[in-house]
C-alpha positions as CSV (number, residue, x, y, z in Angstrom):
1,X,0.0,-0.2,-0.1
2,X,1.4,3.4,-1.0
3,X,2.4,5.7,1.4
4,X,0.4,9.2,1.3
5,X,2.1,12.4,2.8
6,X,-0.6,14.0,5.2
7,X,-0.6,17.6,4.2
8,X,-2.2,19.5,7.7
9,X,-2.9,22.8,5.7
10,X,-5.3,20.9,3.7
11,X,-6.4,18.4,6.4
12,X,-7.7,21.5,8.7
13,X,-8.9,23.2,6.0
14,X,-11.2,20.3,4.7
15,X,-12.1,19.7,8.5
16,X,-13.6,23.1,8.7
17,X,-14.8,23.9,4.8
18,X,-18.7,23.0,6.0
19,X,-18.6,25.7,9.0
20,X,-16.9,28.4,6.4
21,X,-19.5,27.9,3.5
22,X,-22.3,28.1,5.8
23,X,-20.8,31.1,7.9
24,X,-20.3,32.8,4.2
25,X,-23.8,31.8,2.8
26,X,-25.6,32.8,5.9
27,X,-23.4,36.5,5.6
28,X,-24.1,36.8,1.9
29,X,-27.6,34.6,1.3
30,X,-25.7,33.4,-2.0
31,X,-24.7,29.6,-2.7
32,X,-22.4,30.7,-5.5
33,X,-20.7,33.8,-3.9
34,X,-20.1,31.5,-0.5
35,X,-18.3,29.0,-2.7
36,X,-16.3,31.8,-3.9
37,X,-15.5,33.0,-0.8
38,X,-14.4,29.6,0.7
39,X,-12.4,29.0,-2.5
40,X,-10.5,32.4,-1.7
41,X,-9.9,31.5,1.7
42,X,-8.3,28.3,0.7
43,X,-5.8,30.0,-1.4
44,X,-5.1,32.4,1.5
45,X,-5.1,29.3,3.4
46,X,-2.5,27.7,1.3
47,X,0.1,30.5,1.8
48,X,-0.1,30.6,5.6
49,X,3.0,29.4,7.8
50,X,0.8,26.9,10.1
51,X,3.8,27.3,13.0
52,X,2.2,30.8,12.8
53,X,-1.0,30.0,13.6
54,X,-2.4,29.3,17.0
55,X,-6.2,28.5,16.2
56,X,-6.6,27.0,13.0
57,X,-10.2,27.4,12.9
58,X,-10.1,30.6,14.4
59,X,-8.1,31.9,11.3
60,X,-10.2,30.3,8.7
61,X,-13.4,31.8,10.0
62,X,-11.5,35.4,10.5
63,X,-10.5,34.9,6.9
64,X,-13.7,33.9,5.3
65,X,-15.6,36.7,7.3
66,X,-13.5,39.2,5.9
67,X,-14.0,37.7,2.1
68,X,-17.6,37.5,3.1
69,X,-17.7,41.2,4.0
70,X,-16.4,42.6,1.2
71,X,-18.5,40.5,-1.2
72,X,-21.4,41.5,0.6
73,X,-20.6,45.1,-0.3
74,X,-20.5,44.4,-3.4
75,X,-23.7,42.7,-3.6
76,X,-25.6,45.3,-1.7
77,X,-24.9,47.5,-4.7
78,X,-26.4,44.5,-7.1
79,X,-29.4,44.2,-5.3
80,X,-30.1,48.3,-5.6
81,X,-31.0,47.9,-9.0
82,X,-32.7,44.3,-8.8
83,X,-35.8,43.9,-10.3
84,X,-38.5,42.9,-7.7
85,X,-37.8,41.3,-4.1
86,X,-34.9,40.0,-3.8
87,X,-34.6,36.3,-1.9
88,X,-31.7,34.3,-0.9
89,X,-30.4,31.6,-2.7
90,X,-32.1,28.1,-1.8
91,X,-30.0,26.1,0.2
92,X,-31.1,22.2,0.1
93,X,-30.5,21.2,3.5
94,X,-30.9,18.1,5.2
95,X,-33.8,17.0,7.6
96,X,-31.1,16.4,10.6
97,X,-30.4,20.5,9.9
98,X,-34.1,21.1,10.2
99,X,-33.9,19.4,13.6
100,X,-31.3,21.9,14.7
101,X,-33.6,24.3,16.0
102,X,-31.1,27.1,16.1
103,X,-29.3,26.4,12.9
104,X,-32.5,25.5,11.4
105,X,-33.7,28.8,12.6
106,X,-30.9,31.3,11.5
107,X,-30.7,29.2,7.9
108,X,-34.9,29.9,7.4
109,X,-36.0,32.1,4.7
110,X,-37.5,34.0,7.1
111,X,-34.6,35.2,9.4
112,X,-32.1,35.5,6.4
113,X,-34.6,38.5,5.0
114,X,-34.3,39.9,8.5
115,X,-30.4,39.6,8.3
116,X,-31.0,41.4,5.2
117,X,-32.1,44.9,7.0
118,X,-28.6,44.7,9.1
119,X,-25.6,46.6,7.9
120,X,-23.0,44.2,6.8
121,X,-21.0,44.4,9.9
122,X,-23.9,43.9,11.9
123,X,-24.9,40.7,10.0
124,X,-21.4,39.2,10.3
125,X,-21.2,39.7,14.1
126,X,-24.8,38.3,14.3
127,X,-24.2,35.4,12.4
128,X,-20.6,34.6,14.3
129,X,-22.1,35.6,18.0
130,X,-25.6,34.2,17.8
131,X,-25.2,31.4,15.5
132,X,-21.6,30.1,16.1
133,X,-20.6,31.4,19.4
134,X,-17.6,32.9,18.2
135,X,-15.6,35.0,21.0
136,X,-16.2,38.8,21.0
137,X,-12.5,39.0,20.6
138,X,-12.2,36.6,17.5
139,X,-15.1,38.6,16.1
140,X,-13.5,42.2,16.5
141,X,-10.4,40.8,14.6
142,X,-12.7,39.4,11.9
143,X,-14.4,42.6,11.4
144,X,-11.9,45.3,12.2
145,X,-13.7,46.6,15.6
146,X,-12.8,46.8,19.3
147,X,-14.2,43.7,21.6
148,X,-16.0,46.7,23.4
149,X,-17.9,47.6,19.6
150,X,-18.3,44.0,18.8
151,X,-20.6,43.4,22.2
152,X,-22.8,46.3,21.4
153,X,-23.1,45.7,17.9
154,X,-24.0,42.0,18.9
155,X,-26.6,43.4,21.3
156,X,-28.3,45.6,18.8
157,X,-28.4,43.2,15.8
158,X,-29.6,40.5,18.0
159,X,-32.6,42.9,19.6
160,X,-33.3,43.6,15.7
161,X,-33.5,40.2,14.9
162,X,-35.5,39.1,17.6
163,X,-38.2,41.4,17.3
164,X,-38.8,40.0,13.9
165,X,-38.0,36.3,13.8
166,X,-41.2,33.9,13.9
167,X,-41.6,32.5,16.9
168,X,-43.0,29.3,16.6
169,X,-41.0,25.9,16.4
170,X,-43.0,23.0,13.9
171,X,-42.2,19.2,14.6
172,X,-40.7,17.5,11.3
173,X,-44.5,15.4,11.4
174,X,-46.2,19.2,11.4
175,X,-44.3,20.3,8.7
176,X,-44.6,17.2,6.6
177,X,-48.4,17.1,6.7
178,X,-48.6,20.7,5.9
179,X,-46.2,20.2,2.8
180,X,-48.0,17.0,1.8
181,X,-51.6,19.0,1.6
182,X,-49.4,22.4,0.0
183,X,-48.0,19.8,-2.6
184,X,-51.3,18.3,-3.4
185,X,-52.9,21.7,-3.7
186,X,-50.6,23.2,-5.8
187,X,-50.1,20.1,-8.4
188,X,-54.2,19.7,-8.7
189,X,-54.8,23.9,-8.4
190,X,-57.7,22.6,-5.9
191,X,-59.2,25.8,-4.6
192,X,-60.6,24.4,-1.5
193,X,-57.4,22.8,-0.8
194,X,-55.3,26.1,-1.2
195,X,-57.6,28.0,1.3
196,X,-57.1,25.0,3.9
197,X,-53.1,25.1,4.4
198,X,-52.8,29.2,3.9
199,X,-53.4,31.4,6.7
200,X,-55.6,34.6,6.3
201,X,-52.5,36.7,7.1
202,X,-50.6,34.7,4.3
203,X,-47.7,36.9,2.7
204,X,-45.7,35.7,-0.6
205,X,-42.6,36.8,-1.4
206,X,-41.6,35.7,-5.3
207,X,-38.0,36.4,-6.9
208,X,-37.9,36.3,-10.5
209,X,-35.0,38.8,-11.0
210,X,-36.3,40.3,-14.0
211,X,-36.0,37.0,-15.8
212,X,-38.9,34.8,-15.0
213,X,-42.5,36.3,-14.3
214,X,-43.0,37.5,-10.4
215,X,-44.7,39.9,-8.4
216,X,-42.6,43.2,-8.0
217,X,-43.3,43.4,-4.3
218,X,-45.1,41.0,-1.6
219,X,-48.5,39.9,-2.1
220,X,-50.2,39.9,1.3
221,X,-53.5,38.0,2.3
222,X,-55.2,35.1,1.7
223,X,-57.4,36.1,-1.4
224,X,-54.6,37.7,-3.3
225,X,-52.4,35.1,-2.5
226,X,-54.8,32.2,-3.7
227,X,-55.1,34.4,-7.1
228,X,-51.8,34.3,-7.7
229,X,-51.1,30.7,-6.6
230,X,-53.7,29.5,-8.9
231,X,-53.0,31.9,-12.0
232,X,-49.3,31.5,-11.8
233,X,-49.3,27.6,-11.2
234,X,-52.1,27.1,-13.4
235,X,-50.6,28.9,-16.7
236,X,-47.7,25.9,-17.1
237,X,-47.5,24.4,-20.4
238,X,-46.5,21.1,-19.2
239,X,-47.0,18.4,-16.3
240,X,-46.4,20.2,-12.9
241,X,-44.8,18.2,-10.2
242,X,-43.8,19.4,-6.5
243,X,-41.0,17.4,-5.2
244,X,-40.9,17.6,-1.2
245,X,-37.3,19.1,0.0
246,X,-36.1,20.7,2.6
247,X,-34.9,24.2,1.8
248,X,-32.7,26.4,4.2
249,X,-34.3,24.0,7.1
250,X,-38.0,25.0,5.7
251,X,-40.3,22.5,4.2
252,X,-40.3,23.3,0.4
253,X,-41.0,22.2,-3.0
254,X,-39.1,21.7,-6.0
255,X,-41.2,22.6,-8.5
256,X,-40.4,20.9,-11.9
257,X,-42.5,21.5,-15.6
258,X,-42.0,18.3,-17.6
259,X,-39.2,17.2,-15.3
260,X,-37.1,20.5,-15.6
261,X,-36.8,22.5,-12.5
262,X,-38.6,25.8,-12.7
263,X,-38.7,27.0,-9.4
264,X,-38.5,26.6,-5.5
265,X,-41.2,27.4,-3.1
266,X,-40.5,27.0,0.4
267,X,-43.3,27.6,3.2
268,X,-43.0,29.2,6.7
269,X,-46.1,27.6,9.1
270,X,-47.2,29.0,12.0
271,X,-50.5,26.9,13.7
272,X,-50.2,24.4,11.3
273,X,-51.0,27.0,8.6
274,X,-48.7,28.5,5.6
275,X,-48.0,32.0,6.9
276,X,-45.2,32.8,4.4
277,X,-44.0,31.3,0.9
278,X,-41.1,31.9,-0.7
279,X,-41.1,31.5,-4.0
280,X,-37.4,31.6,-6.1
281,X,-38.1,31.7,-9.9
282,X,-34.6,33.3,-10.6
283,X,-32.7,30.7,-13.3
284,X,-29.6,32.1,-11.8
285,X,-30.5,31.1,-7.9
286,X,-31.5,27.6,-9.0
287,X,-28.6,26.7,-11.2
288,X,-26.9,24.8,-8.3
289,X,-30.2,23.1,-7.1
290,X,-30.1,20.2,-9.2
291,X,-26.6,18.8,-8.8
292,X,-26.3,20.0,-5.0
293,X,-26.1,17.8,-2.1
294,X,-28.1,18.7,0.9
295,X,-26.2,20.2,3.5
296,X,-25.9,18.0,6.8
297,X,-24.4,18.9,10.3
298,X,-21.6,16.2,10.0
């Protein structure tokens, strides 16, 4: 058997790669950009003298955060000219992520949209502190602030997010049942089925990016959402099918027309009813979905 020389740098990077991707994704809301940031981190890491690195995980997280912040500022300029509502790129997640309440909540479409209302530095501090429990001194090095300033930013961003995040935790069984009912209603265009699963205050946000048809602003209230769903899904030229999946820790449908991916529809549940629908149709945000491997906790 041939001996293989162990590369400590590669081993350390591989051991933390999933963490680095998740940090970058939660800061950016873009799978493609998060993957680019992780690649940039690797290129920086490959040049480092490991003997000078006291804490490899902290170093990698610091580099990833700085790269993600730089890219986030560029993305914010792009969003200023984006057509219609902007939604995060859907991230396929496995059931074990959905069962980790803290991680699932931080990845959810609802919370990701709340994070969009934070400044880049606030967002990075919130993700590192509240999701990954990184120490204040480490965060300070990553974002270029003092530990005291980071504490203030963390408190302010936590208060902001807590005031806006959904409160109810839905069991896996409830999610499966609601998704099955929603899938049947969507595939058949059953009006009563749609009415039965949607809450009166339901809000639908659709993201076509100016490439695919989508509402140019959030649609609020049961009557308007039902009309939009039945009209939008009923005009497909071909057989519409919905594949149950998990996106950003939320129950979701991967919608196909004649077998080709058309969109991803994630739902938020409260009291067993759908209160939020996140409808991603922009093909640029779906390019990775077909070949993607769901994010796991391992």
